[in-house]
C-alpha positions as CSV (number, residue, x, y, z in Angstrom):
1,M,19.2,-3.5,-5.4
2,L,16.4,-4.7,-3.1
3,A,14.4,-2.2,-1.4
4,L,13.0,-2.9,1.2
5,E,11.0,-1.0,4.2
6,R,12.9,0.0,7.5
7,K,11.0,0.8,10.2
8,A,11.3,1.7,14.3
9,T,9.1,0.9,16.8
10,L,8.6,1.6,20.0
11,I,8.3,-1.2,22.5
12,E,8.3,-1.8,26.2
13,T,10.3,-4.3,27.6
14,A,11.5,-5.4,31.2
15,Q,14.1,-3.2,31.0
16,G,11.6,0.0,30.4
17,P,10.8,1.5,27.0
18,A,12.8,0.9,23.7
19,V,12.8,0.9,19.9
20,E,13.2,-1.9,17.6
21,V,15.1,-1.3,14.0
22,N,13.9,-3.7,11.7
23,A,13.7,-3.8,8.2
24,Q,10.6,-6.1,5.9
25,P,9.9,-6.5,2.4
26,V,7.5,-3.3,1.4
27,G,4.0,-4.1,1.7
28,G,0.7,-4.4,4.5
29,A,-1.8,-6.2,5.2
30,I,-4.8,-7.0,3.0
31,S,-7.6,-4.9,3.2
32,V,-11.3,-6.5,3.7
33,I,-13.8,-4.9,1.5
34,D,-17.0,-6.9,2.2
35,V,-17.0,-8.3,5.7
36,K,-20.2,-9.4,5.4
37,A,-19.2,-11.8,2.6
38,L,-16.1,-12.8,4.1
39,Q,-18.1,-13.9,6.7
40,D,-20.9,-15.9,4.7
41,L,-17.3,-17.9,3.5
42,I,-16.1,-18.3,6.7
43,G,-17.9,-17.8,9.0
44,A,-18.0,-16.1,12.2
45,F,-14.8,-14.0,13.0
46,H,-13.2,-10.5,14.9
47,F,-10.6,-8.6,13.8
48,D,-7.9,-8.4,16.2
49,S,-7.7,-4.3,17.2
50,E,-10.4,-1.7,16.9
51,R,-7.5,-0.1,14.6
52,S,-7.7,-3.0,12.2
53,R,-11.2,-2.4,12.0
54,L,-11.9,0.7,11.0
55,E,-9.1,-0.2,8.5
56,G,-10.2,-3.1,7.2
57,D,-6.8,-5.0,7.7
58,F,-7.1,-8.8,7.2
59,R,-5.7,-9.4,11.0
60,L,-8.5,-11.2,11.9
61,F,-9.4,-13.9,14.8
62,I,-11.0,-17.2,13.4
63,R,-11.7,-20.3,15.0
64,P,-8.5,-22.7,13.7
65,S,-10.8,-25.2,12.0
66,S,-11.7,-22.2,9.9
67,W,-8.1,-22.2,8.7
68,P,-8.6,-24.5,5.6
69,K,-11.5,-22.7,4.4
70,L,-9.7,-19.5,4.7
71,R,-7.0,-20.4,3.0
72,G,-8.8,-21.6,0.3
73,M,-11.0,-18.3,0.3
74,C,-7.9,-16.6,0.0
75,M,-6.2,-18.4,-2.7
76,E,-9.5,-18.0,-5.0
77,H,-9.9,-14.5,-4.4
78,L,-6.4,-12.6,-4.1
79,S,-5.6,-13.7,-7.5
80,R,-8.8,-11.9,-8.7
81,E,-8.0,-8.4,-10.2
82,H,-10.5,-5.7,-8.4
83,D,-12.2,-8.3,-6.0
84,P,-15.2,-7.4,-4.3
85,V,-14.0,-8.8,-1.2
86,L,-10.6,-9.2,-0.1
87,D,-7.9,-6.1,-2.0
88,S,-4.7,-7.3,-2.3
89,D,-3.5,-4.3,-4.6
90,P,-0.1,-3.5,-3.8
91,G,-0.7,0.3,-4.7
92,R,-2.2,1.6,-2.1
93,E,0.6,0.2,0.1
94,L,3.3,0.9,-2.0
95,A,2.1,4.7,-1.9
96,E,1.2,5.1,2.1
97,E,4.9,3.4,2.7
98,F,6.5,5.6,0.3
99,F,5.2,8.5,1.6
100,D,5.9,7.8,5.3
101,A,9.5,7.0,4.4
102,L,10.0,9.8,1.9
103,Q,7.5,12.1,2.1
104,I,6.7,11.4,-2.0
105,E,3.8,10.9,-3.5
106,L,4.0,7.9,-5.5
107,L,2.6,8.1,-9.0
108,S,2.0,4.7,-10.5
109,G,3.9,5.6,-13.7
110,Q,7.1,5.5,-11.5
111,Y,6.3,2.0,-11.3
112,V,5.6,-1.3,-12.7
113,S,4.4,-4.2,-10.8
114,Q,3.8,-8.0,-11.5
115,A,2.1,-10.6,-9.1
116,S,4.5,-13.4,-8.0
117,G,2.8,-15.7,-6.0
118,M,1.7,-16.7,-2.5
119,L,3.3,-17.2,0.8
120,V,1.3,-19.2,3.6
121,E,2.7,-20.2,6.7
122,E,0.7,-23.4,7.8
123,Q,1.5,-24.0,10.9
124,P,0.3,-21.1,13.7
125,S,3.6,-19.4,15.6
126,P,2.8,-16.2,17.9
127,T,3.0,-12.8,16.1
128,E,5.2,-10.2,17.6
129,N,2.3,-7.6,16.0
130,P,1.5,-5.1,19.3
131,R,-2.0,-5.7,18.1
132,A,-1.9,-9.2,19.0
133,R,1.4,-9.5,20.8
134,G,1.6,-13.6,21.6
135,Y,-1.3,-14.9,20.1
136,P,-0.9,-18.2,17.7
137,T,-0.9,-16.5,13.5
138,A,-1.1,-18.0,10.9
139,R,0.2,-15.2,7.9
140,I,-0.6,-15.4,4.2
141,Y,0.7,-13.3,1.9
142,R,0.2,-11.7,-1.7
143,V,3.0,-11.3,-3.3
144,F,4.4,-8.5,-6.2
145,E,7.8,-8.3,-7.8
146,A,7.5,-4.0,-8.2
147,R,10.0,-2.4,-10.3
148,I,11.1,1.0,-10.2
149,T,11.1,2.8,-13.2
150,D,12.0,6.3,-12.2
151,P,15.8,7.0,-12.3
152,A,14.9,9.8,-9.9
153,L,13.1,7.9,-7.5
154,A,15.3,4.7,-7.8
155,Q,17.9,7.3,-6.3
156,A,16.1,9.0,-3.8
157,L,15.3,5.5,-2.4
158,I,19.7,5.1,-2.2
159,D,19.8,8.2,-0.7
160,N,17.3,7.6,2.4
161,S,19.1,3.9,2.5
162,D,22.5,6.0,2.8
163,E,21.6,9.1,5.0
164,V,19.3,7.9,7.4
165,S,21.2,5.6,10.0
166,D,19.2,3.0,12.5
167,Q,20.0,5.3,15.1
168,A,18.9,8.6,13.2
169,L,15.5,6.5,13.1
170,R,15.3,5.7,16.5
171,E,15.6,9.4,17.6
172,Q,12.4,10.0,15.1
173,A,10.6,7.1,16.6
174,L,11.3,8.7,20.5
175,R,10.1,12.2,19.2
176,H,7.1,10.4,17.3
177,A,5.5,9.6,20.8
178,R,6.8,12.8,22.6
179,S,4.0,14.6,20.5
180,G,1.7,12.0,21.1
181,G,2.3,9.2,18.7
182,K,2.7,5.3,19.2
183,G,6.6,5.9,18.8
184,R,6.9,4.8,14.8
185,G,10.3,6.0,12.2
186,N,9.7,5.2,8.7
187,A,13.1,5.0,6.4
188,V,14.2,2.5,3.1
189,L,17.3,0.0,3.4
190,A,18.7,-0.5,-0.1
191,L,20.7,-3.5,-0.3
192,P,22.9,-5.3,-3.1
193,L,20.5,-8.3,-4.3
194,G,23.0,-10.7,-5.3
195,A,25.1,-10.5,-1.8
196,L,21.5,-11.0,0.1
197,S,20.3,-13.6,-2.2
198,A,24.2,-15.2,-1.2
199,F,24.3,-14.5,2.4
200,Y,20.7,-16.2,2.9
201,G,22.2,-19.5,0.7
202,D,25.0,-20.1,3.2
203,L,22.4,-20.2,5.9
204,L,20.6,-23.6,7.2
205,P,17.6,-23.2,6.4
206,H,16.2,-23.4,10.0
207,E,18.2,-19.9,10.5
208,R,15.9,-18.6,7.5
209,N,12.9,-18.9,10.3
210,H,13.8,-16.5,11.9
211,S,15.3,-12.9,11.9
212,V,18.5,-12.3,10.7
213,I,21.3,-10.0,10.6
214,F,23.0,-8.8,7.7
215,K,25.7,-5.6,7.5
216,S,24.9,-4.7,10.8
217,R,20.6,-4.7,10.1
218,Q,18.5,-7.2,11.3
219,L,16.1,-8.1,8.7
220,D,12.8,-10.3,8.8
221,E,12.4,-13.5,8.3
222,T,10.1,-12.6,5.4
223,V,12.9,-10.9,3.7
224,A,14.3,-14.6,2.9
225,A,10.8,-15.2,1.5
226,V,10.8,-13.0,-1.1
227,L,13.9,-13.9,-2.6
228,E,14.1,-16.5,-5.9
229,R,15.6,-19.5,-5.2
230,I,15.4,-19.2,-1.2
231,W,13.6,-21.8,0.6
232,V,12.2,-21.0,4.1
233,P,10.7,-24.1,5.8
234,K,8.5,-22.2,7.4
235,Y,6.3,-20.8,4.8
236,C,4.5,-22.8,2.1
237,W,5.4,-20.8,-1.9
238,L,2.1,-20.9,-4.3
239,P,3.7,-20.1,-7.7
240,E,1.9,-17.3,-9.3
241,Q,1.2,-20.3,-12.1
242,Q,-0.5,-22.6,-9.1
243,I,-2.9,-19.9,-7.8
244,T,-4.3,-18.8,-11.2
245,G,-4.0,-22.4,-13.0
246,E,-2.5,-21.1,-15.9
């Protein structure tokens, strides 16, 4: 089974407020540890929002000419353990998202993870992220394969996927907005890995560049990008051996 993050987000449309439910690989933004060191490496930049600046999220506005240097810098620094400039350790994001979805404190002994490689989107495309909606964005991801080793936790993931419907998630987001929040809801989506890979394998390559519907669920395009032997044209896959030189 492949466990995905399923999230509901309250958005504004021409017809009024609506709640979108989307599933994507578990994870989030790389964390910037040393802002000055990053500026010294790539030149001037600023975060895409005050929230990103406060949280140190690697969501940056940069000059287009800085992209090749930033790409090379990411390949160098993201391959290092305990890097002093950028933090891509999956444990932080896993813990946050497990708690958001399951209200469970994830422990390091409940899973194992191993770096698989890096995904790079060379050609910018408009982002749907509300912090910088519509701006041309090139994305870069450090990809890890994480396996749950605790049977009880694995069952909790499956139970949450089965028991929390998309409609319940939409209602959760609306309650969050009514209580003063931004209108968010979080759950898990557990899917059979073999069937999912076969589904993407039957799509035309250009169709994998976009969100798709699988078994009535909307999946982000990054789901296809992390599956073995599934090519997504908009992303360049750099295997771990190529990044580390091993």
